C-alpha positions in Angstrom: -12.8 63.5 101.8 -13.6 67.1 101.3 -10.8 69.8 101.4 -11.3 73.5 102.1 -15.1 73.5 102.0 -18.0 74.6 104.2 -21.3 73.3 105.4 -24.5 74.9 106.5 -25.5 73.9 110.0 -29.0 74.7 111.4 -29.7 75.2 115.1 -32.0 72.9 117.0 -34.9 75.2 116.4 -34.0 75.5 112.7 -34.4 79.2 113.1 -30.7 80.0 113.0 -28.5 78.9 110.1 -24.7 79.3 110.2 -21.9 78.3 107.8 -19.0 76.4 109.2 -15.7 76.2 107.2 -13.3 73.4 107.5 -9.9 72.3 106.0 -10.6 68.6 105.8 -13.7 66.5 106.4 -14.2 62.8 105.8 -17.1 60.4 106.5 -16.2 56.7 106.6 -19.8 55.9 105.6 -19.3 57.4 102.2 -17.3 55.0 100.1 -18.3 56.1 96.6 -15.6 57.3 94.2 -16.2 60.6 92.5 -15.5 59.0 89.1 -18.3 56.6 89.8 -20.7 59.3 90.7 -19.8 61.3 87.6 -20.3 58.3 85.4 -23.8 57.8 86.9 -24.7 61.3 85.9 -23.7 60.7 82.2 -25.9 59.2 79.5 -25.0 55.6 78.9 -24.3 56.3 75.2 -21.7 58.9 76.2 -19.5 56.4 78.2 -16.8 54.3 76.7 -16.8 50.5 77.1 -14.1 50.7 79.8 -16.0 53.3 81.7 -19.2 51.2 81.5 -17.2 48.1 82.6 -15.7 50.0 85.6 -19.1 51.3 86.6 -20.8 47.9 86.4 -18.1 46.2 88.4 -18.3 48.7 91.3 -19.5 47.0 94.5 -21.0 50.2 95.9 -24.0 50.3 93.6 -24.6 46.7 92.7 -28.3 45.9 92.3 -29.3 49.5 91.8 -32.1 50.0 89.3 -30.2 53.0 87.9 -27.7 50.6 86.4 -30.1 49.0 83.9 -29.5 51.4 81.1 -25.8 51.1 81.6 -26.0 47.2 81.5 -28.0 47.5 78.3 -25.5 49.9 76.6 -22.6 47.7 77.7 -24.1 44.6 76.2 -25.1 46.5 73.1 -21.5 47.6 72.6 -20.3 44.1 72.9 -22.8 42.8 70.4 -22.4 45.6 67.9 -19.5 44.1 65.9 -21.9 41.2 64.9 -24.1 43.9 63.3 -21.4 44.4 60.5 -21.5 40.7 59.6 -25.3 40.6 59.6 -25.6 43.7 57.4 -23.2 42.0 54.9 -25.3 38.8 55.1 -28.4 40.8 54.4 -26.9 42.8 51.5 -25.4 39.8 49.6 -28.7 38.4 48.2 -29.6 41.9 46.9 -26.2 42.2 45.2 -26.4 38.8 43.5 -29.8 39.3 41.8 -30.1 38.8 38.1 -29.8 41.5 35.4 -33.5 41.4 34.7 -34.3 43.2 38.0 -33.8 47.0 38.2 -30.9 47.6 40.7 -32.9 50.3 42.4 -35.5 47.7 43.4 -32.9 45.8 45.3 -31.4 49.0 46.8 -34.8 50.2 48.0 -35.6 46.8 49.5 -32.2 46.8 51.3 -32.7 50.3 52.7 -36.1 49.3 54.0 -34.7 46.1 55.6 -31.8 48.1 57.2 -34.4 50.5 58.6 -36.3 47.6 60.1 -33.0 46.3 61.5 -32.2 49.7 63.1 -35.7 49.9 64.6 -35.4 46.3 66.0 -32.0 47.0 67.6 -33.3 50.2 69.2 -36.5 48.6 70.4 -34.7 45.8 72.1 -32.2 48.2 73.6 -35.0 50.1 75.2 -36.5 46.8 76.5 -33.1 46.0 78.0 -32.7 49.4 79.6 -36.2 49.2 81.2 -35.5 45.6 82.4 -38.3 44.1 80.4 -35.6 41.8 79.0 -32.2 41.0 80.4 -29.5 43.1 78.8 -27.7 40.2 77.0 -31.0 39.0 75.6 -31.9 42.5 74.5 -28.5 43.0 72.9 -28.2 39.7 71.0 -31.8 38.9 69.9 -32.1 41.5 67.1 -28.9 40.3 65.6 -30.1 36.7 65.8 -33.4 37.6 64.2 -31.9 39.4 61.3 -29.2 36.8 60.8 -31.9 34.1 60.4 -33.7 36.5 58.0 -30.5 37.0 56.0 -30.0 33.2 55.8 -33.5 32.6 54.7 -33.3 35.4 52.1 -30.0 34.0 50.9 -31.4 30.5 50.4 -34.5 32.0 48.6 -32.3 34.0 46.3 -30.4 30.9 45.1 
């Protein structure tokens, strides 16, 4: 529903253009909510998890290819708490090394591994946003890969 607006109307020959003002106008064919349309104009990273959930549950735009980045971001936000646990699991073997190894060696290795982790998460997020992978697969796979790496590194350290 539009209130106190105007529309441009062309004549049949399209030579004459006039502006018609109106108090109220509605079109039953338009069922989209303004909040939904504004959310689609935002970057997925700028939306909260609740805004993403509301956008993805909307029946008006289901199946739209424009939703892929929003699905990827939603699943990435759900999977992100696991990242804290995986980072701790990666860091523990470096913290428990013996006194014969320079601490900076372990720190530099950990920084390199975290960089690899960051790049892996971002790569899989892009693959999910472009629908190469499903969003849940894109969100959880990097955490699983790095968790397996952390476990192997932990067993190797002991």
